[in-house]
N, C-alpha and C positions, 0 to 999 in steps of 0.2 A: 412308159416313162416313169411312173411312180415306182415300178419294180426296180429300176436301175437306181433311183434316188435312195431307196431303202438299202440296197446293196452297198452303194457308195457310203452311206451313213454308217453302216455296220463296219466297213473297212476302216473308216476314219476313227471310229471308237476303238477298234482293235489296235491301230497303229499309234494311238495317243498314249503318252506317258501316264502311268497311273501308279499310285502307291497306296496300299491298304495297310493299316496298322491295327493290331489287336493288342490289348493290354489285359493280362490275366492276373486278377487280384489274388486268386487262389495260389499262385506261384510267385508271391512277393513282387507283383507287378512286372513280371516278365513281359517284355514287349517283343512282338514278332511283326516285322514289316515285310510286305511282299511288293516288289517293284516290277512293273511291266513296261517294256519298250523304253527304258530309261536311257536318255542320250546326254544328259547334263553332266557337267564336271563340277567338282567342289575344290576350292582352294585349301591350303593347309589349315587344319583345325584339330581339335582334341575332343575327346569324350571322357566323362567321369565314370562311365560304365564300360564293361567288357562288351565288345561287338564281335559277333561270329556270323559270317555270311556265307552263302552258297550261291554260285552263279548257275542259273537254270537254263539260260539261253544267251548266246553271244559271249562276250568277254568284257572285262573291265581292266583298266590299267591302274595299278595301285602304287603309290609312292610312299614308302615308309622306311625309316632308319637309313636314309640316304640312298636307298635302292629302289629302282623301278621294276615292277614285276607285272606280267600279264596273268590275270586270273581267268582261266578258261571255264567253259561249261563243265559242271561236275566237281569243280574244285572249291574248297573251303578257304576263306580268308579270315584272319583273326587280327583284331585291333585291340591291344591292351589298353587299359585305362590310362589316360594322360599321355598317350603316345601320339605325337604329331604325325599326321598323314594327309594325303589328298588322293583323289582319284579322278579319272577322266574316262570318257567313252569315245573312241574314234570310229566305232562301227555305226554307220548311218541308220541301221535298223534297230539300234539300241541293244540293251541287254535286260534280262529278267533276273531277279535275285530274291533270296530270303535272307533277312538279317534278324538275329536275336540280339536284344539288348538286355544284358544280365547285370543287375545291380549287385552291390557288395553283399547285402544281406542274403540274397538268394545264393550267390556264389560261395559265401562262407558256410552257409547251411549245407550245401551239397558237398563241399570239400570236407567239412568236419564229419559228415556222415560216413565218408569212405576213407578219409585220410587221418583220422584221429583229431585231436583238438589243436593241432598245429595251426595257428592263425595266419601264417604266411600264405598269401593268396597266390594262386598259380600265375605264372608268367609264361607266355607263349613266344619263344624267340623267333619262330618261323612265321613269316607273313602268310604263306600259302601252304595248305595241307592237301595232299592228293591221296585220299583214302575213301574208296568206294563204299565201305561199310558205314563210315561216319556220314558220308553224303546221303546214303539211303536212310539212316536213322534221322537225319535232319528233315528229310522230306516226309518221313512217317510222322514226325512230331508236328510239322506244319499241317498235314492232312488231319491229324487227330484234333488239332485246334480248330480247323475249318469245319470238320464234319462230325465230330463226336461231342456228345453232351456229357460224357463221362470225365469228370475232373480227375478221378483216379487214373484213368488211361493217359490223360495229358501229363500228369505229374510223373507217372512211370516212364513214359517215353522221354520226357525232358531229363530226368535224373539218369536214365540209362545213357543217353547221348552225352551229357555234360561230363559224366564220370568216365566214360570211354575216352573222351577228348582229353581230359585232365591226365588220366593215367598214361596215355600214349605220348602226349606231346607237350606237356607243361614242364616247366622248371620252376622251383621255388627259389626266386632270386630277389630278395627284398630290395636290393639296390636298384633294380629295374622296375619295381612295382610302384605304380602311382598310388595305389591304395596305402602302401606303407608310408609314403611321404604325406599323403592326405591325413592319415591317422596322427602322425607326429604334429602336423600343423593344427589339427583339431584339438589335440591334447594341450598344445601350447596356448591356443586361444582360450580354452576352458580355464586353464590356470590363470591367465592374465585377467580374465573377466570375473573370477571369483574373489 
């Protein structure tokens, strides 16, 4: 009887929704969240940071820019800063994901390293990216964060991933960049407060 209770307890823990978040101070507070068996939905909201996610199991339905898309296992989804979006899960067994939260300072640093001093931040027009190489790089980054104590290895994997993503899929379009609008508002506030 005890044996079956232990098995049942293990199964319940496996099926329970879980989210783990790591924050890497060495990478300008890059956040990496891992979700397991996620079944919840989120109403329309925005983020101030760039969000890059990868579905590891199941699928998620993403609503962004007036369009609804299914993000399947192995696909990357991108949410630009200030971009209204929502998601839901219709799969009863949930979905697993990895999500990177990349703040402006980290993104500006990686962009200027590889793209010169142009301060226009990358904008990703496509909600879903189907690229096996990038998906593999994102998984390798997550594994290095989970299992490696080498900060240099983590930084190397992050910059390799983000610069591959930027060079292949971003467009510099300041009219769509929430960071550009945020910078203008910030400068206006600084002027008014001085």
